[in-house]
Every structure is written in structure tokens, then in C-alpha cells.
N, C-alpha and C positions, 0 to 999 in steps of 0.2 A: 620534410614537409612542415609548413607553418600552419597553425589553426587559422582558418579563414575568418576575417572580420571581426573576431572577438578576442580582445587582449585579456590575458589571464587576470590582469588587475581588476578588469570590470567584473569577471566571473567571481573573483573573490569578494568584491564588494556586494555583488547580488546574493552571494551565499552567506554574507556576513561573517567572513573568516578573515583572519590576518595571516599573510604569508610573508615569510622572511625570503631574501633573495635565493637561498638553496631550495626552499620549498617551491617558490615561483618556477625555477628552472625545471625541477623535478616534475611538477604538475603540467608544466607546458609539454614536456616530453610525453607524459602520460596521456594527455589530451590529443596530442598529435597521433599517438598509436591508436587511439579510439577512433578517431576520424578516418585514418587509414584502413582499419578493420572494416568500418562501415562502408567505405568505397569499395573494399574487396567484395563485401557482401552484395553490394549492388550489382557487381558483375556476374554473379552466380546466375546460372541458367535455371530458371524455375517454371518455364512454360510446361504446362501439363502436369504439374505437381499439385495434388489436392492439399489444401490446407489442413493442418493437424490441430486439434484441440489438445492433445495429449499424445506422447510417443507410443504409448501402449494402448492396445485395444481393451482396455479394462472397463468393466462395468460394475456399478456399485450395487451391492446387494441392498434390496429394499425390504424393509419390514413393513407389516400392516400398519396403517395409520389408526391405531386403537388407543383410547384412553386406558392407561395401566395403573394411574394413580388415583385415589379417591380425591374428590374436591374437599380441600381443607381450608377454604377461604375463611370461613367463620372462625375457625381455630386460630388462624393467624391474626384475624382482625381482633379477636378477643384479647390478644397480647399487646395490642397497640394502645398507647395512652389515650388517643382519641380516634374515632372513626365515624363515618356517617354514609349512609347508602352503599355500603360495600366498598368504600374508599378509605385509605388512611388519611387522616387530617394531619397536616404538618404546619409549623409556624410559618407566616409569610416572611420571605427572605427579601423580597424586592418590593419596594413601596412604590 
């Protein structure tokens, strides 16, 4: 099976990679196998199958959304070389 409509040289150019002749042949074969696998998946009968977000029926344990750390913003700002209005002041980098 040959990859339809897309030469491997064009894909290599788009990916910005250089391929020698051996790599080109190998990647062409790999790409042909991927396309064949996708064609096989398209033939799978999926009518009546509910989509899955995850293969396991796992639920996350949730913790209460509570503040557990004290507000230390003032202590952190006190360590800054410059601050104003609760924000760190930094030198301008873009003029």
C-alpha cells in the first residue's frame, strides 16, 4: 500500500527533518502501516458503543476546597527589591 497523495519528502520538509535514502524507505513503510491500521479501525463496528473518557470507571477523590496555608504575601513582598500595591516591581524588558 502506498501513502496517498503525500510524498515522504514533503512530510520531511514540513517536519524540518533530513532523511537519507534508507530512512526515507523505512519511514515510508512505517507511514503505510499507520495508514493501513487507520483504515482497519474505520471498518470496526462501533454502532451502539458508548464513548469512553477513560477505560476504567475511576472517580477522583475530592478534598474540601479550603485554605490551609496562611496568607504570606506581605512576607514575600518584603523580600523583593521593589514592590508596589501588592505586586513585585521588575525592570522593564521590552521598550
